[in-house]
C-alpha positions in Angstrom: -6.2 -18.4 21.1 -4.3 -17.6 17.7 -2.2 -20.1 15.7 1.4 -20.1 15.8 1.7 -18.4 12.3 -0.5 -15.5 13.6 1.8 -15.3 16.7 5.2 -15.3 14.7 4.2 -12.2 12.7 2.7 -9.8 15.5 5.8 -10.8 17.4 8.1 -10.0 14.3 6.0 -7.0 14.0 6.9 -5.7 17.8 10.3 -7.0 17.2 10.6 -4.4 14.0 9.6 -1.7 15.9 11.4 -2.4 19.3 14.8 -0.6 19.5 18.1 -2.2 18.2 19.8 -4.4 21.2 16.9 -4.1 23.7 15.5 -7.1 25.9 12.1 -6.3 24.0 13.8 -6.8 20.7 15.4 -9.8 21.8 12.2 -11.6 23.2 10.4 -10.8 20.3 12.7 -12.4 17.9 12.6 -15.4 20.1 8.9 -15.6 20.5 8.7 -15.2 16.3 11.4 -17.3 15.6 10.0 -20.5 18.1 6.3 -19.8 16.6 7.4 -20.1 13.4 9.0 -23.4 13.7 6.8 -25.1 16.3 3.6 -26.8 15.3 1.3 -25.8 17.8 1.4 -23.2 20.8 1.9 -25.7 23.5 5.4 -26.9 21.8 6.0 -23.1 21.2 5.5 -22.4 24.8 7.4 -25.3 26.2 10.5 -24.4 23.7 10.4 -21.3 25.2 10.7 -22.7 28.7 14.8 -23.4 27.6 15.8 -20.2 26.1 18.9 -18.7 28.1 19.6 -16.1 29.5 16.6 -16.3 32.2 15.9 -12.6 31.7 15.1 -13.3 27.8 13.5 -16.3 28.7 10.8 -14.4 31.3 10.3 -11.7 28.8 9.6 -13.9 25.7 7.4 -15.9 27.9 5.5 -12.8 29.0 5.4 -12.0 25.4 4.3 -15.0 24.2 1.6 -15.2 27.1 -0.1 -11.8 26.3 -0.2 -12.4 22.5 -1.6 -15.9 22.9 -4.3 -14.7 24.7 -5.4 -11.6 22.5 
């Protein structure tokens, strides 16, 4: 499993490449910020569970889970 800073960098790269205003961009930014500000992947995952609205939470968790296992 990758560390939080690696996940934050990858998520930011994806956010930068996503269309402005898109769900993908918002979710990737959420993952980048969360990973950059939490101490480990477990805390990051728990923090993402609190995102709102639901569609952003779901997209962010799916992205996080995908990045965490790569």
